[in-house]
TIRO-736809 format. One record per atom (N, C-alpha, C): atom name; x, z, y. Coordinates in steps of 0.001 Angstrom, whole numbers, plus 524288, in hexadecimal, padded with zeros to 5 digits. Layout:
   a     xx     zz     yy
  CA      X      Z      Y
...
This chain:
   a     xx     zz     yy
   N  80239  80131  7FA58
  CA  800E1  7FFBA  801DE
   C  8022D  7FFA4  804E6
   N  80360  7FC42  80823
  CA  80509  7FBBB  80C1A
   C  803FE  80076  81082
   N  80602  80071  815DC
  CA  808F1  8071F  818D6
   C  8020B  8046B  81C39
   N  80199  800B9  81D7B
  CA  7FBEA  7FE7C  82050
   C  7F789  80014  81D1F
   N  7F7D5  7FF00  81796
  CA  7F3C7  801AD  813BD
   C  7F359  8067C  81426
   N  7F823  80A16  81421
  CA  7F6DA  8102A  812D0
   C  7F526  81132  81969
   N  7F6B3  80E0F  81CB2
  CA  7F575  80F87  823FA
   C  7EEDC  80E8D  8220C
   N  7ECA6  80B2B  820CB
  CA  7E6E1  80B75  81FB8
   C  7E4F7  80E96  81F11
   N  7E7EC  81158  8193F
  CA  7E505  81495  816FC
   C  7E464  81A71  816D5
   N  7E8AA  81AA5  81C55
  CA  7E992  81FF4  81EE5
   C  7E48C  81F39  821D0
   N  7E32B  81BE5  825A3
  CA  7E040  819EB  82A27
   C  7DAC5  81C0A  82612
   N  7DAA2  8195E  82143
  CA  7D5FF  81A4D  81EB7
   C  7D3A3  8209D  81DD1
   N  7D8A4  82216  81C7B
  CA  7D95F  8287F  81A63
   C  7D5FA  82BB2  82005
   N  7DB8A  82A92  82393
  CA  7D80E  82D58  8276A
   C  7D0FB  82B4C  82BB1
   N  7CF88  82821  82A31
  CA  7CA4E  8275C  82A54
   C  7C9B8  8253E  83229
   N  7CF34  8229E  8327F
  CA  7CF93  821A2  838E1
   C  7CFA4  81B5E  83807
   N  7CE40  81A35  83D0C
  CA  7CF31  812DD  83E5B
   C  7D4C5  8125D  83D52
   N  7D81E  80E74  83D10
  CA  7DD4C  80B8F  83E57
   C  7DDCE  80C5B  84560
   N  7D9B7  80CC7  848B1
  CA  7DAD5  80CC8  84D2E
   C  7DC0D  8139A  84F1E
   N  7D7F1  8169F  84CB7
  CA  7D9BC  81C10  84C6C
   C  7DF2F  81D27  84AA8
   N  7DFBD  81BA0  84469
  CA  7E440  81C89  84299
   C  7E8E1  81B5A  847AA
   N  7E8F4  81723  849C9
  CA  7EE4C  81599  84C36
   C  7EC30  818BD  851CB
   N  7E77A  81B17  853B0
  CA  7E8EA  81E23  858D2
   C  7EA52  823A4  8570D
   N  7E942  82468  851CF
  CA  7ED3B  828A6  85300
   C  7F279  8285F  851A7
   N  7F665  825FD  85093
  CA  7FA50  82331  850E9
   C  7FDC3  821B0  8565C
   N  7F708  8226A  85AFC
  CA  7F9AA  82035  86084
   C  7F9C5  81BA7  86250
   N  7F745  818D3  85D60
  CA  7F6B5  81338  85F71
   C  7F11F  812DE  8626A
   N  7F235  80E65  8663D
  CA  7ECB6  80E3C  8693F
   C  7E9B1  80AAB  864EB
   N  7EC62  806E9  86173
  CA  7E799  802B4  85F41
   C  7E98B  80428  857C0
   N  7E815  80169  856EA
  CA  7E84F  80138  850DF
   C  7EA17  7FBDA  84FEA
   N  7EBF8  7F9CA  8531F
  CA  7EF2B  7F4E1  84FD6
   C  7F465  7F512  84C3A
   N  7F838  7F87B  84ED0
  CA  7FC03  7F941  84A08
   C  7FB52  7FB4C  844F3
   N  7F762  7FEBD  8447A
  CA  7F3E1  800C2  840D2
   C  7F24D  7FC93  83BBC
   N  7EE34  7F9DA  83E60
  CA  7ED4F  7F572  83C03
   C  7F089  7F243  839FF
   N  7F453  7F00E  83C8B
  CA  7F986  7ECF4  83ABA
   C  7FAFD  7EE6D  8355F
   N  7FCA3  7F43E  8372C
  CA  7FF0F  7F6BA  83253
   C  7FBFC  7F789  82E11
   N  7F82C  7F8E9  82D12
  CA  7F376  7F9EC  82ADD
   C  7F13E  7F149  827A5
   N  7F207  7EF60  82AAF
  CA  7F3C4  7E98A  8270B
   C  7F703  7E7B0  8275A
   N  7FCAE  7EAD8  82626
  CA  80106  7E817  825DC
   C  80319  7E412  829D5
   N  801AB  7E329  82EFE
  CA  80469  7E0C0  8321F
   C  8090C  7E1CF  8348A
   N  809C7  7E9ED  83439
  CA  80BF8  7EA09  837A5
   C  80E2B  7EFAA  83289
   N  813B1  7EF77  8327B
  CA  815FF  7F56F  83024
   C  8160F  7FA9E  83454
   N  8134D  7FE25  83310
  CA  81493  803FD  83667
   C  81A88  80515  839BC
   N  81A31  804FF  83D9C
  CA  82043  806D7  83ED9
   C  81FCF  80A9A  83EAC
   N  8247D  80E0E  83E5E
  CA  826EB  8135A  83DB9
   C  82305  81795  84090
   N  82277  8159C  8446C
  CA  81FD9  81935  8482A
   C  8195D  81995  848AE
   N  818AA  81510  8458D
  CA  810F2  815DB  845C1
   C  812C4  818D5  8408A
   N  8158D  8188A  83B20
  CA  814A6  81CB0  8375B
   C  81530  8216C  8395E
   N  8195C  8214E  83C22
  CA  81A05  82948  83EC7
   C  81506  82A61  84076
   N  8136B  8270B  84489
  CA  80CBA  829A0  847B6
   C  809E5  82A2F  84425
   N  8096B  82723  83F57
  CA  805AE  827F0  83BB1
   C  805D8  82D61  838B5
   N  80C23  82D5E  8374F
  CA  80BDE  8325E  833F8
   C  80D13  838FE  837FF
   N  80E7C  83586  83BD8
  CA  80C7A  83B7F  83EE4
   C  80681  83B7D  841F9
   N  803B3  8375B  84172
  CA  7FF1A  838E6  84349
   C  7FA3D  83B4F  83D70
   N  7FEFD  8388B  838F8
  CA  7F931  83C84  8341E
   C  7FDBB  83F24  8316D
   N  7FEFA  8444B  831E0
  CA  804AA  845F5  82EED
   C  80391  8476D  82A61
   N  7FF36  847AD  82833
  CA  7FD68  847C2  82394
   C  7FFCF  8432A  81F0C
   N  7FFEA  83DF7  821C4
  CA  80017  83BEB  81E7D
   C  804DF  83B84  81D65
   N  8054F  8378E  817DB
  CA  80B1D  837B9  814D8
   C  80E4A  8345F  81666
   N  812DF  8323B  817E9
  CA  814B4  82EDD  81A49
   C  81662  82BE1  815C1
   N  816FD  82E9A  8104A
  CA  81929  82BAB  80C71
   C  813CA  8283E  80B23
   N  80F61  82AB8  80B32
  CA  80B98  824C0  80A79
   C  80A8F  82225  80E4E
   N  80B12  82313  81282
  CA  8096A  81F7E  817BA
   C  80DAC  81A75  817B3
   N  81349  81B38  814E8
  CA  816F2  81927  81651
   C  8181D  815BC  8105E
   N  81825  81860  80CE2
  CA  817A2  815C0  808B9
   C  81516  8161D  8045B
   N  80E47  819D9  806C5
  CA  80BE4  819EA  80186
   C  80D20  81E0D  7FDB6
   N  81129  81FB6  7FE4C
  CA  812CC  824A4  7FB21
   C  80DF1  8299E  7FB56
   N  80B81  82B5B  7F792
  CA  80894  83060  7F733
   C  80449  830FD  7FA55
   N  801ED  833AD  7FC39
  CA  7FE2D  8364E  7FCE9
   C  7FD16  8343E  8033F
   N  7F7D6  83300  80617
  CA  7F93C  8339C  80B76
   C  7F97D  83617  80DEB
   N  7F834  83907  80D7E
  CA  7F8F5  83DCE  8103D
   C  7FC28  84295  80C1B
   N  7FF29  84502  81064
  CA  80139  84993  80DDC
   C  80052  84D84  80AD3
   N  7FB0C  84F7F  80DB1
  CA  7FA1A  85286  80DAC
   C  7F1AF  8534F  80DE8
   N  7F067  85618  80A0A
  CA  7E82F  85564  80A33
   C  7E842  85936  81185
   N  7E3AA  853ED  81269
  CA  7E1B2  85721  8171E
   C  7E05D  85CC9  816E4
   N  7E296  8617F  81A16
  CA  7E225  86564  81AF1
   C  7D9F8  86723  81B4B
   N  7D7B7  862FA  81BEB
  CA  7D31E  864D1  81D3B
   C  7D096  86578  815B7
   N  7CCE0  86925  815DD
  CA  7CADD  86AFF  8104C
   C  7C78F  8678F  80D9A
   N  7C708  8648E  80832
  CA  7C5A4  86044  806B9
   C  7BECB  85FF6  808FE
   N  7BCF0  86562  80A38
  CA  7B6F5  86319  80CCF
   C  7B71F  860B7  80E52
   N  7BC27  861F2  813CB
  CA  7BAAE  86021  818B7
   C  7BB30  859B5  81842
   N  7BD09  85788  81430
  CA  7BE60  850F7  814AE
   C  7B90B  84F2E  8127D
   N  7B653  84A3C  81524
  CA  7B34B  84872  8153C
   C  7B28A  843EC  80EDD
   N  7AEFD  844A4  80B5A
  CA  7AF1E  842DE  80784
   C  7B35D  83B2F  80809
   N  7B2EF  837E4  80D21
  CA  7B550  83592  80E95
   C  7B991  836A6  80D48
   N  7BC90  8394C  810BB
  CA  7C170  83B7E  810D3
   C  7C151  83B63  80A9D
   N  7C153  8400C  807FA
  CA  7C2F1  83EF5  800D8
   C  7C258  83A8E  7FEDC
   N  7C015  83754  80149
  CA  7BD0A  832F6  7FD0D
   C  7C441  82DA1  7FED3
   N  7C4C9  82EC6  802D2
  CA  7C9A9  82B63  80626
   C  7CE1E  82CA9  80324
   N  7CDF1  83173  80219
  CA  7D4CB  8351E  7FFAD
   C  7D351  832EA  7FB3C
   N  7CDA3  83467  7F8D2
  CA  7CE70  83237  7F21A
   C  7D0C0  82CBD  7F141
   N  7CDD5  8299D  7F587
  CA  7D045  82284  7F4D4
   C  7D4F2  8225A  7F4AB
   N  7D786  824DE  7F9E9
  CA  7DD7A  824C0  7FB5E
   C  7E02F  8265D  7F626
   N  7DEDD  82CC4  7F34D
  CA  7E126  82CDE  7F00F
   C  7E1DC  82987  7E9BB
   N  7DCF8  82802  7E965
  CA  7DCF7  822F1  7E692
   C  7DEC6  81D02  7E73C
   N  7DCF1  81CDC  7ED1C
  CA  7E1C0  816FD  7EC8D
   C  7E8D8  8185A  7ED88
   N  7E9CC  81E0D  7ED9C
  CA  7EF8F  81EB8  7EC9C
   C  7EFF1  81FDD  7E5FB
   N  7EDCD  82255  7E380
  CA  7F053  8215F  7DF76
   C  7EECE  81CEC  7DB77
   N  7EBF2  818FD  7DED0
  CA  7EA94  81499  7DC55
   C  7EDDF  810E7  7DD18
   N  7F195  810C5  7E311
  CA  7F6CC  80F77  7E28D
   C  7FA3E  81098  7DFC9
   N  7FCAE  815FB  7DF42
  CA  7FF45  81834  7DC00
   C  80040  81568  7D603
   N  7F9D0  815F7  7D545
  CA  7F969  81358  7CD95
   C  7FC44  80EA5  7CDF4
   N  7FB72  80C4B  7D231
  CA  7FC06  8069B  7D2F0
   C  80164  80634  7D282
   N  8041E  8085A  7D55C
  CA  80963  80850  7D51D
   C  80BAD  80969  7D1D0
   N  80A6C  80DE8  7CF0F
  CA  80BBE  80F94  7C84C
   C  80AC7  80BB2  7C477
   N  80540  80839  7C5A1
  CA  80549  805A4  7C11A
   C  808CE  80084  7C2ED
   N  80AF4  7FE5C  7C604
  CA  80D72  7FAB8  7C83E
   C  8148D  7FAA8  7C402
   N  81601  8014B  7C7C4
  CA  81A18  803B4  7C4AD
   C  8191F  80388  7BF12
   N  81648  805CF  7BCB4
  CA  81714  80548  7B67A
   C  817BB  7FF0F  7B597
   N  8145A  7FBBC  7B7A6
  CA  813B5  7F739  7B481
   C  81A5D  7F461  7B543
   N  81BE7  7F631  7BAD1
  CA  821D8  7F4B8  7BA89
   C  825A1  7F59D  7B6A0
   N  82450  7FB60  7B3E0
  CA  827E5  7FE1F  7B262
   C  82774  7FA2E  7AD2A
   N  8219C  7FAE0  7AAE6
  CA  82064  7F966  7A46B
   C  8236A  7F2AC  7A5BD
   N  822D0  7F0B3  7A8A5
  CA  82475  7EACA  7A868
   C  82B22  7EC3C  7A86F
   N  82E3A  7F066  7AAAB
  CA  8341F  7EFCE  7AA20
   C  834CD  7F193  7A43E
   N  8329C  7F553  7A3BB
  CA  832D9  7F75E  79CED
   C  83294  7F0AC  79AE9
   N  82E40  7EEF6  79A75
  CA  82E60  7EBF7  796A7
   C  832CF  7E6A6  7967D
   N  83554  7E60A  79C36
  CA  838DE  7E228  79D2D
   C  83D80  7E5FF  79882
   N  83EBF  7EB59  79A6C
  CA  84375  7ED82  79795
   C  84254  7ECE5  79222
   N  83D9F  7EFA1  7924E
  CA  83D37  7EEB8  78A67
   C  83DCE  7E943  78926
   N  83AA2  7E3C5  78B31
  CA  83C1B  7DF09  789B3
   C  8437A  7DDA8  7895B
   N  8454A  7DF17  78C13
  CA  84B4F  7DE4A  78D92
   C  84D7B  7E1BC  788AE
   N  84C5D  7E5B8  788C8
  CA  84EE0  7E8CE  7840C
   C  84F43  7E65F  77D4B
   N  84A1E  7E2AD  77D80
  CA  84846  7E0D2  777C2
   C  84BC4  7DCAC  777B8
   N  84D16  7D690  77C73
  CA  84F05  7D469  77CFA
   C  853FE  7D7A7  77B1C
   N  857D6  7DA78  77D2C
  CA  85B34  7DABE  77D71
   C  85BC4  7DDBE  7768D
   N  85936  7DE66  77494
  CA  859EE  7E14A  76E92
   C  8586A  7DE37  76C7A
   N  8562B  7D8BE  76C65
  CA  85412  7D43B  769C5
   C  857DF  7D0D2  76914
   N  85B70  7D250  76F60
  CA  86006  7CEF2  76F14
   C  8655A  7D0ED  76B24
   N  8658E  7D523  76DFD
  CA  86A85  7D936  76862
   C  86894  7D8AA  762F1
   N  86389  7D8EF  7601C
  CA  86415  7D837  75C48
   C  8635A  7D2F0  75AA7
   N  86175  7CF53  75D01
  CA  86473  7CB1E  75C2B
   C  86B53  7C8B6  75D46
   N  86CED  7CAAE  75F1C
  CA  87355  7CA6F  760CC
   C  874E5  7CC5C  75C3B
   N  87373  7D232  75887
  CA  87434  7D4FB  75489
   C  874D8  7CF50  74E85
   N  870D1  7CE03  75060
  CA  86EBB  7CC1D  74ABA
   C  8739D  7C847  74AB8
   N  87401  7C4E3  75044
  CA  877BD  7C11A  75095
   C  87CDA  7BF89  74EA9
   N  87D36  7C755  75078
  CA  88341  7C781  74E91
   C  884CA  7C7EE  74864
   N  87FEE  7CB41  745D0
  CA  8804C  7CD6D  7410F
   C  87FB4  7C891  73CB5
   N  87CF0  7C215  73F2F
  CA  87D98  7BDF2  73CC6
   C  883DB  7BBDF  73C62
   N  88523  7BCA5  74217
  CA  88BBF  7B8DC  74122
   C  88FCF  7BC46  73DBB
   N  88D2E  7C271  73DBB
  CA  890BB  7C64B  73C65
   C  89133  7C4E1  735BC
């Protein structure tokens, strides 16, 4: 997932518009954030710093690399204070992250299986070659 997609996901979880998010960062208009979300711009260091300073609970590893959970800690409000929509958004996000990790693990598993099959195939070829060479030598001898 791109940083633009993660940024859109953050905005969705916060339940605000792109314009409101941009204004929280001190921007007058939301064009820069729209361009980042749609992949037309890469976020500059200053923009990333503003995002992390404005949202101190945001996990920088998640924002920059997509690793870990979106937030470093759970909100301090009691669970009963969260609306059903908030809970659903959190659950959808967690399921999305789990699906992403499962897909990545499946890709890794497929690559490892392919490498193992190639190594086993090479070992069989080497073994057959060795056996064939021994029988050639014994026939000569």
